[in-house]
N, C-alpha and C positions, 0 to 999 in steps of 0.2 A: 608547133604542129597541132592542128585542130584534130580532136578526137572524132572519129567517124560515128555518126548517129544512125542507129538502127530503128526501123519502124517497129513499134511494139503495140500490140492490141491489149487494151485494159482487161482486167479479169472479168468485169461485168459483161463486156462484149464477147469474151471467150465462152462464158457460161451460156449466153444467148445462142451462140453458134452451136454449142453442145446440145441445147434444147432442140434447135432446128434439125440437126443431124440425127438426134434421137427419134424425132417424129418420122423422119424418112426411113431410118433403119427399122423402126417398129412396123411401118407399113410393108416394107420389103420382106421382113422375116415373120410376118403374121402367122401364128400357130406353129412356128418352127421351134421344136422343143430344144434342139441343140443350141440355137442362137439365143433363145430365152434363158437357158441355163448359164451360158457364158456371160450375158449382160447382167443377169441377176447376181452372179458371183462378183463381177466388177463393182456393181452398185453397192452390194453388201460390204465389200472390202472398204470402200470409201466411207460409208456410214460408220463402220467399225473404227476407222482411223479417227474420225471426229469424236466418237464416244470415248475413245482412249484418253483424250485430253480434256474432256469436259469437266470431270470431277476434280482432277488436280487443279484446274483453273478456278473452279468455284471454291474449293476448300482453301487454297492459298490466298486468293483475293479476299475472301470473307474473314479469314483469321487476321490478316494485316489490317483490313478496314475496321473491324470491330476492336482490335487491340489498340489502334490509334485513336478510335473514338473514345473508348474507355469509360463511357458513362451509361450505366444501365437504365437510368431514367430516360435519357435521350433515345436509347435504343428502343425502349418500350413505346415511346411516343412515335418514333418512326414506324415501328411494327404495326401499331394501331392505325395510323394514317394509311399505311400501305394496304392492309387488309380491308379497311373500309372503302378505299378507292377501288380496289379490285372487285369487291362485292357489288358496288354501285354500277361499275362499267359492265360487268357480266350480266347483271339484271337488265340493264338497258339493252344489251345485245340480244338477250332472249326475248324481251318484249318487242324489239324491232322485228325479229324473225317471225314471231306470231302475228304481228300487225301486217307485215308484207304477205305472209301466207294466207291470211284472211282476205286481203284485198285482191291478190293475183290468182288465188286458187289453182296452183300448178297441178294438183292431183286430180282436179275435176275433169281435165281433158284427156286423162290417161285411161286406157282399157287395161286393167291390171292383168288380164289373161293374155294380153298380147306381148307382155314383157317376158324376156327370158330371165331365168333365175341364176344368180351367181352363188358361189360357195361362201358360206358364212361359218364353216366349221372352225376356222382359226380363231373366231371371236366368241364362239358359244361358251367354251370353258371359262374364258376370262369374264364374260358377262355373268355367268352363274356364280362365280366366286365373288364378283364385285357387287352383285345385286343385294347382298346382305350388309353392305357397308352403310351404316347409318352415321349420323353426325357424331355419336359417341365413339364409334370405331375409328373415325377419322382423327378425333382428338387423342384417343389412346395410342394410335400409331405414330403420333408425332415424336414420342420418346423412344429411341432405339434401345432394345435390350442388348444388342451387340453391334457396336459401331462398325466393326470390320465386315460383318454380314451385310449391314446397310450399304456400305461402300461397294461390296462385291455385287450387290443386286441393284445398285444405282437408285436407291430410294432417296430422292432429293430432299424431302421435307425433314425426315429424321437426321440426315446428314447436316442440313442447315442448322437444325436445333442444337446438335452436338457442337458444331463448329462455332456457333455464336457463343455458347457457354465457354468453350475453350479459349476463344479470343478475349472474352471478358476476364477469365481467370488469368490469362497471360498479361493483361493490362495492369493487374494489381501488383505485379512484381517490379514495376518501374524500370529503372535502367538495367536491372539484371536480365530483363526479357528482351533487350534490344537485339542481341545476337540471334535469337530464335526468330524474332519478327523479321529481321533482315534476311534470314534464311528462307522464310516463307515468301518474302518479297522477291528474292532471287528465283525461287521456284516458279512464281507467277510470270516473271519475265521470260524464263526459259520456255514455259508453256505457250506464251504468246508468240515466241519465235517459231516454235514447232507448228503453231496454227498457221503462220504465214507460209511455211513450207507445204503443209497439207493442202492449203487452199489452192495451190498451183495445180493440184490434181482435180479440182472441182469440176472443170469442164468435162473431163473423162467420166467422173462419177455421175454427173447430171445426164450426160449422153446415155449411159447405161440404164439409169433408173427410168428415164422417159421412154427409152426404147423398149424396155421390158414391159412397161405398162401397156403401150400401144400394141406390141406383139401378142400379148396375152388376150386382150379384149377386142382389139380392132376398132376402126372408126365407126363401123356399122352399129356397134353396141350403144353409141351415143345418140343415135337418131331419135328414138322414142322419148329420150329424157333430156333433149336439148333445152326445152323450155325451162325445166327445173334447174338445169345447170346455169342457164342465163340468169334466172331469178336469184339464185344463190350468189353469183358473182356480182350482180348489180347491187344487191343488198349489202354485201361486204364492202364494196367500193363506197356506197353511200355512208356506211358506218365510219369508215376511215376518213373520208373527205369532209363529211358534214358533222356527224356526232363527235368523233374524236377531234375534228377541226375546231368545233365550237368550244370543247373542253380545253383544248390547247390555247385558244385565243384568250380565254379567261386568265390563263397564266402567262400571257404575252409570249406564246410560243407559236412559231409559224410551222404548221403541219407540213406544208410543201417543202420547207427547208429540211425537216426531219426525213421526209421521203427521199430527198436528194442525198442526204448524208448516208442513209442506210440502204441505198438502192441496190448495192451489190449483195448485201445480206438478205434483202427481201427477195431478190431473184434467186439466190441460192436456196433459201428456205422454200420458196415456191416450187422450184424445179426438183428438189429432193423430197418434198413433203415431210421435212424433218426440222423441228425447231432446234434440236441439238446441233445440227449442221451449222447454224448461224450463231449459236450462243457464244463461242469463243471470240469471234470478231465483234459481235455486239458489245460484249463486256469490255473489249479493248477500246472500241470507237466511242462508246458512251462516256468513258473517262476522258478521252482526247477532246470530246465535244464540250466538256466542262463540268460533268457530274462528279462529285467526290467519290473516292474509291469505296468508302464505307457504305454509302447508299447504293452505288452501282452493284456492289457484290452482294448486297442483301435483296434489293428489289428485283433485279433481273432473274436470278434463279427461283425466287419465291413465285414470281409471276408465271413461270413455266408450269406451275401447278395450279395456281389460284386465279390466273387472269387470262383465260382462253376465250377471248372475245369472238374470234372467227369460228371456233368450235361451237360456242353457244348459239350463234346465228344459225349455223348449219343444223344443229340438233333440233331447234324449234321449228325451222322450216321443213326439215325432213319428216318430223313427227306429224305436222299438219298435212304434208304432201301424201303420206301413207294413209292418214285418216280419210282424206278426201278421195283417194283412189279406191279405198274399201267402202266408201259411202257411209262412213261413221261420222255422224253429226256431233260436234263438241259444243257444249254450252259455254257461256262465259266463265262459270264457276269451274268447269272441267279444264278450261284453258289456263285459268289462274292456278289450279292445282298442278297442271303440267309445268308451269313456270317454276313453282316452288320445288317440285320434284327434280327438275333439271338443275336448279341452283345447287341442290344438295348432292345429287349423283355425279355431277360434273367435277366436284371437288373430291368425292370419294374414289373416283376411278382414274384420277390423274396419274400418269406414269404407266398405265396399262397400254401395251402395244395396240395401236388403232383405237385410242381412247374414245374419240368422238363417236365412232361406230359402235363401240361397246356400250357407251352411255345410251345411245339410241336404242340398241337392242334390249337393254335392261329396263327402259322406261315406257316404250310404246304399249306394252301390255296394260299399263295403268289407264290407257284411254280406249281400250277395247279393240286394239289392232293386233292381229296375230303376230307373234314374234317372227314367224317365217316371212313376214312381209318385207323385212329389211333385205332379204335375198334379191329382191327386184332392183334395188339400187346399189347392191354390192359391187357391180361392175364399174360404176362411175365413182365409187367412194374415193379411190386414189386421186381422181381428177379434181374432186371437190376438196380433198385433203390438201392439195397444193395451195389453193386459195386461202383456206382457213388457217393454214400454218403461217403464211405470210402476214395475215391480219394479226395473229397471235404475237408474232415477233414485233410488229409495228406497235401494237398496244402496250407491250412491255417496255419498249424503248421510250415511248411517251410517258409512261408511268414513272420511270426512273428520273426523267427530267422534271416532272411535276413535283415529285416528292423532294427532290434536291432543291428546287426553288422554294418549296414550302418551309424548308429547314435553313434557307439562306446558305446552301452549300452548292450553289451553281456558279461557276467561274465564267463570267461574261467575257473577260479578256481572253481566256483560253478558247472559248467558243469562236470569238472573232478571228483569232490566230489560226484555228483549225479550218474555218471556212475559207480563209485566205489561201491556205495550203491546198485545199481542194480546188480552188479556182486556178491556182498556178499549175496544177497537174493537167489541166485541160489542154 
């Protein structure tokens, strides 16, 4: 007797339906405080579910990957390559944003007095505390004084530092450590299982998060800033397809293939404006695609702090946009200074809620733009955040594949098998 087949909609399509319904709901419930509160609560619950599993996945995968690698020289080489690659790509992203801003001049067409101001109170305190973060502070904060405090506060880089040392220490015990390594491996498998369950709720979470954004600001808030939004998105698309595409081609990687593999994660990160929402599935898929566990578990979480390409593009574009809107002329030297400042501050404020907006708030005063100026683009920050988050996720996925290939730890047979499985699911 043949089993009855039921029509199933893939997760990617369900998320897209959630986005569409969220747009409709946001329009219907514009400025409706009760509906906004309900949607905000639902969206927050979904994001909290994701955050709940992120650190266990990062810690367990990293411990297993480093312990199996067991070579401190190799780890140092991988770490050096990774940070150098991140710095190069971030610098290119900032330079691209400045170039496009100079060519298109999105702020020159804006009457700053015609724009309505949004609230930036939630970012001000974070910007004030982060503005004192120099390179020395960043380095000093790598080492946690209390690993449990770092875990409770979700400080990714100190956690990675401790976990790498723990994995290396574990590797020195040889066969005696196998049971503990197996335990961490089991934890990671359980966490990935939980990820698959939580992802089934993604369409509901996405619906709520999109709905609350539109309900709060409305579609009318976009009209004066449409040109700036379009420039931001076109620049980010250019970066992914052309810049990242060329870098991928050098390493014999098809960027369109990567976009296809991670399309669900990109849609999820775009709709939730949260890199963390996609991190568990990216960690799982990148290993299925052929990247070794050690490299995947080191490069992906580190990239979420040091390789924010989409954020870098936005920060440089937004800084020029505000300078042009306030009729502040920036010389070449001032723009080069802005590039250096953004390179440093974007690392120092990683992990701060609304990090890209906080970076912008803390750096525009260096080019003579009033800090209050960011209030004029606060209303669309969430909409830009969606695009820059997706670019960040894509950039980190590409980085993991490139570092794996550079270390000859990319399994082509596994990639071919995984692509065949993807094709069979269609």
